[in-house]
C-alpha positions in Angstrom: -19.2 3.4 -18.7 -19.2 4.3 -15.0 -19.4 0.7 -14.0 -16.6 -0.3 -16.4 -14.5 2.5 -14.8 -15.2 1.0 -11.4 -14.1 -2.5 -12.6 -11.0 -1.1 -14.2 -10.1 0.7 -11.0 -10.6 -2.6 -9.1 -8.4 -4.4 -11.6 -5.8 -1.7 -11.2 -5.8 -2.2 -7.4 -5.4 -5.9 -7.7 -2.6 -5.5 -10.3 -0.8 -3.1 -7.9 -0.8 -5.6 -5.1 0.6 -8.3 -7.4 3.1 -5.7 -8.8 4.2 -4.8 -5.3 4.7 -8.4 -4.2 6.6 -9.3 -7.4 8.8 -6.2 -7.4 9.5 -6.6 -3.7 11.0 -10.0 -4.4 12.8 -8.8 -7.6 14.3 -6.0 -5.6 15.9 -8.5 -3.3 17.6 -10.1 -6.3 18.6 -7.3 -8.6 18.3 -4.2 -6.3 15.6 -1.7 -5.6 16.5 1.0 -8.0 17.2 -1.6 -10.7 13.8 -3.0 -10.1 12.2 0.3 -10.7 14.3 0.9 -13.8 13.3 -2.6 -15.1 9.6 -1.7 -14.6 9.8 1.5 -16.5 12.0 0.1 -19.2 9.8 -2.9 -19.9 6.7 -0.7 -19.5 8.1 1.9 -22.0 8.7 -0.8 -24.6 5.2 -2.2 -24.2 3.6 1.2 -24.2 5.7 2.3 -27.2 4.4 -0.6 -29.2 0.8 0.1 -28.1 1.3 3.8 -29.0 2.9 2.9 -32.4 -0.1 0.7 -33.4 -3.0 2.3 -31.5 -2.0 5.8 -30.5 -4.1 8.7 -31.8 -2.7 11.7 -29.9 0.2 13.9 -30.6 3.1 13.2 -28.2 5.0 16.0 -29.8 2.5 18.4 -28.1 4.0 17.6 -24.7 6.3 20.6 -25.1 3.2 22.8 -25.3 1.6 21.3 -22.2 1.8 23.1 -18.9 5.1 22.1 -17.4 3.5 20.9 -14.1 1.5 18.3 -16.1 4.7 16.6 -17.0 5.5 15.7 -13.3 3.4 12.5 -13.6 6.5 10.5 -14.7 8.5 11.7 -11.7 5.7 10.8 -9.3 5.4 7.4 -10.9 9.0 6.8 -10.1 8.6 7.9 -6.5 5.5 5.7 -6.1 6.9 2.5 -7.5 10.3 2.9 -5.9 8.7 3.5 -2.5 6.6 0.3 -2.9 9.7 -1.7 -3.9 11.5 -0.5 -0.8 8.5 -0.8 1.6 7.2 -4.3 0.7 10.1 -6.4 1.9 10.1 -4.5 5.3 6.4 -4.2 6.1 4.6 -6.6 3.7 2.2 -6.1 0.8 -0.9 -5.6 3.0 0.4 -2.7 5.1 2.1 -1.1 2.1 -1.0 -1.2 0.0 -3.3 0.1 2.9 -0.8 2.9 3.5 -0.7 3.8 -0.2 -4.5 3.9 -0.2 -4.6 6.2 2.9 -2.1 8.5 1.2 -4.2 8.5 -1.9 -7.3 9.3 0.0 -5.8 12.1 2.0 -4.1 13.8 -1.0 -7.2 13.3 -3.2 -9.3 15.0 -0.6 -6.9 18.0 -0.3 -6.7 18.3 -4.1 -10.4 18.2 -4.6 -11.1 20.5 -1.6 -9.0 23.2 -3.2 -9.9 22.3 -6.8 -6.2 22.0 -7.6 -4.9 20.5 -10.9 -8.1 21.0 -12.7 -10.2 18.9 -10.4 -13.7 19.8 -9.4 -14.2 21.2 -6.0 -15.5 18.7 -3.3 -15.3 20.0 0.2 -13.8 17.9 3.0 -16.6 16.8 5.3 -17.0 14.6 8.4 -17.8 11.5 6.3 -14.5 11.8 4.4 -12.6 12.3 7.7 -14.4 9.2 9.1 -13.3 7.3 6.0 -9.6 8.3 6.6 -9.9 7.3 10.3 -11.4 4.0 9.3 -8.5 3.3 6.9 -6.0 4.2 9.6 -7.8 1.7 11.9 -7.6 -0.9 9.1 -3.9 -0.3 8.8 -3.4 -0.9 12.5 -5.6 -4.0 12.3 -3.7 -5.4 9.3 -0.5 -4.8 11.1 
């Protein structure tokens, strides 16, 4: 299952690059906020159908979940809208590398402190070197 997870993460990364490029162009035609709305509208319809036929959980339990766990939807809007705005100005490569750098930095902080239910994993010199390498990659891609 571990290797399937790696492949799924790789697939997600490639999909994000396609999505960023597609929505960067769509944003030029219909508007940036409209593009984000379109994404979430179509995605909600597709997920609603998948949930209807394959869902096994209890969506009604969302009211019982810790309120901070419901912020994912807000963060998704921030993420996608930021990409839609950034891609036409700096390109897909720079946008995606910057997204990855942001993910690496924040994931290290979250895991360092064990926030949000994650297991503790201390920041070390190897992780710092990885961030520096990614920043160098950003400069080289630019």
